[in-house]
C-alpha positions in Angstrom: -0.2 -0.1 -0.1 1.5 3.3 -1.0 1.7 6.5 1.3 -1.3 8.3 0.0 -3.4 5.2 0.3 -2.2 4.9 3.9 -3.1 8.4 4.1 -6.4 7.8 2.7 -7.1 5.0 4.9 -6.2 7.0 8.1 -8.5 9.5 7.1 -11.6 7.7 6.9 -11.0 6.8 10.2 -10.4 10.5 11.3 -13.3 12.3 13.2 -15.4 9.2 12.9 -15.1 9.4 9.1 -16.6 13.0 9.0 -14.0 14.3 6.2 -15.9 12.4 3.5 -18.8 14.3 4.2 -17.1 17.7 5.0 -15.1 17.9 1.9 -17.3 16.7 -1.2 -17.0 19.2 -4.0 -14.1 21.4 -2.7 -10.4 21.2 -1.8 -9.7 17.4 -1.0 -7.2 16.6 1.7 -6.1 13.8 -0.6 -5.3 16.5 -3.2 -3.3 18.3 -0.6 -1.4 15.3 0.4 -0.2 14.7 -3.3 0.6 18.3 -3.6 2.8 18.1 -0.6 4.4 15.4 -2.1 5.3 17.1 -5.5 6.6 20.3 -3.4 9.0 18.0 -1.5 10.4 16.4 -5.0 10.6 19.9 -6.7 12.5 21.4 -3.8 15.0 18.4 -2.9 18.6 19.5 -3.1 21.6 17.3 -2.4 23.8 18.5 0.3 26.7 16.1 0.1 27.5 12.5 0.8 24.3 11.3 -1.5 22.2 13.3 1.3 18.8 14.4 -0.1 17.4 17.5 1.7 13.7 18.6 1.2 11.9 21.1 3.0 10.3 20.5 6.3 7.8 23.6 6.7 5.1 23.7 4.3 2.2 26.4 4.0 -1.0 25.2 2.3 -2.8 28.8 1.0 -6.5 28.3 0.7 -9.6 30.3 -0.2 -12.0 31.4 2.6 -14.6 28.7 1.9 -12.1 26.1 2.0 -9.7 27.4 4.9 -12.7 27.5 7.1 -13.6 23.8 6.1 -10.2 22.9 7.0 -9.9 24.5 9.9 -12.7 22.6 11.3 -10.3 19.5 11.6 -7.1 21.7 11.8 -4.9 20.1 14.2 -5.4 16.4 13.3 -5.4 16.9 9.7 -2.1 18.7 9.8 -0.7 16.0 11.8 -1.9 13.5 9.3 -0.3 15.3 6.3 3.0 16.0 8.1 3.0 12.2 8.9 2.3 11.4 5.4 5.2 13.7 4.4 7.2 12.2 6.7 6.4 8.7 5.2 7.2 9.7 1.5 10.7 11.2 2.4 11.4 7.9 4.2 10.5 5.7 1.4 12.1 8.1 -1.2 15.6 8.3 1.3 15.0 12.0 1.6 16.0 14.0 5.1 15.0 17.0 6.9 16.7 19.6 8.9 13.9 19.7 11.4 10.4 18.8 12.5 8.0 18.4 9.8 5.1 20.7 9.8 2.1 21.7 8.0 0.2 25.1 8.2 -3.0 26.5 6.5 -3.3 30.0 5.3 -6.3 32.0 4.2 -5.7 33.8 0.9 -8.9 35.7 0.1 -8.1 35.7 -3.9 -8.1 32.0 -3.9 -11.4 30.6 -5.5 -13.1 27.7 -3.6 -11.5 24.2 -5.0 -8.0 25.9 -5.8 -5.1 26.0 -3.5 -1.4 26.6 -3.6 1.6 24.9 -1.6 5.1 26.8 -0.5 7.5 25.2 1.4 11.1 26.4 3.3 13.7 24.5 5.1 13.5 25.6 8.9 15.5 24.2 11.7 13.9 23.5 14.9 13.4 26.4 17.6 15.8 26.6 20.4 14.8 24.6 23.8 11.9 26.0 25.7 14.4 27.5 28.4 16.8 28.7 26.1 17.4 32.6 26.3 15.0 32.5 29.3 16.1 35.5 30.8 16.8 37.8 28.0 14.2 36.9 25.6 16.9 36.9 22.8 15.5 34.7 19.9 12.0 34.3 21.1 9.2 35.4 18.8 8.3 39.0 19.5 6.4 42.0 18.0 8.3 45.0 17.4 6.3 48.5 17.4 8.6 51.0 15.9 9.1 54.5 17.4 6.5 56.9 16.3 6.7 60.9 17.4 7.1 60.9 21.3 6.5 57.0 21.3 9.4 54.9 21.9 9.9 51.6 20.2 7.6 48.9 22.0 8.9 44.9 21.9 6.4 42.6 22.9 7.7 39.0 23.7 5.1 36.5 22.7 5.0 34.2 25.7 1.2 32.9 25.6 -0.5 30.8 23.1 -2.6 33.7 21.9 -1.6 37.4 22.0 -4.9 39.7 21.1 -4.1 42.9 19.3 -6.5 45.8 19.8 -7.9 49.2 21.0 -10.1 47.8 24.0 -8.8 47.3 27.3 -9.1 43.5 27.2 -6.3 43.5 24.5 -2.8 42.0 25.4 -0.9 44.6 22.9 -3.3 47.9 23.2 -3.2 50.1 20.5 -4.3 53.7 20.8 -5.3 54.0 17.1 -8.8 54.8 16.0 -8.5 52.5 12.9 -8.0 49.4 15.0 -10.9 47.7 16.3 -11.5 46.8 19.9 -10.3 43.3 19.3 -8.6 43.8 16.0 -6.4 40.4 15.3 -4.6 37.9 17.4 -1.1 36.2 16.8 -1.3 32.6 17.6 1.7 30.5 18.6 1.6 26.5 18.4 5.0 24.8 18.6 7.3 27.1 16.6 4.7 28.3 14.2 3.3 31.6 14.4 0.3 32.9 12.8 -1.7 36.2 12.7 -5.4 35.9 12.5 -7.9 38.7 11.7 -11.0 38.9 14.2 -13.4 40.1 11.6 -11.9 43.5 12.2 -13.5 46.6 10.4 -10.5 47.8 8.3 -8.6 44.4 8.1 -5.4 43.1 8.8 -2.6 43.3 6.1 1.0 41.2 6.2 3.6 42.7 4.0 1.1 44.7 2.3 -1.4 42.0 1.5 -5.1 41.7 3.5 -5.2 38.3 4.8 -7.9 36.6 7.0 -4.9 34.4 8.5 -1.4 33.9 7.9 1.7 32.1 8.8 4.4 34.3 10.0 8.2 34.7 9.3 10.9 36.6 10.7 10.7 40.2 9.3 7.1 40.2 8.3 5.1 43.4 8.5 1.7 43.4 10.1 -0.3 46.4 9.6 -3.6 47.1 11.7 -5.2 50.4 11.2 -2.3 52.9 10.7 0.0 50.8 12.9 2.9 48.7 11.6 3.9 45.9 13.7 7.1 44.0 13.1 7.0 40.1 13.7 10.9 39.3 14.9 12.2 35.5 15.8 15.8 35.7 15.1 18.1 37.0 17.5 
């Protein structure tokens, strides 16, 4: 039995078989699995001594409708997709530099049934207690100095950090273009993402309006008139 067939078999028993009903007529998980295999093959590189390196961090870009449906089974589905990538790489004799992970990202310009895959080679994050006292290397948000306001640095130490104008926000901004609960930054392992909370003016990442997006070091988040830099590297 091949890797894709094993993936489908496991999928049938996942969430009590709900996938067959949920994904009819839209992006199918097995289509995503096949695309991840192709992405790994397309990006493989020989790094010496016969070792073939392939990406270990994958992002599946989906339209709003497909993203919403996939998100209903987010964690178990991503775990199965990552497992499938590992199995396929093992059969091919490929290797990784870090843990295999798969994330979903909403891209509003994509139609229902259409998706894209992108990938990178990303080393695992440092151990949890490394740099504990200084915060160096921890994921963080950087608000540049504006007028009399000094630069602000917010370490992301919680699974969810809410950005907004309201008193309940973790990162409170005095910006009339920002909703009370505008967006949130989520941490899951070493993967960070920003999710718009149905804000009035929307959330931008590197100039593109998003519903949700995986963040990379140096990405620029814009809420209202406030730019926020996401930083991970020291």
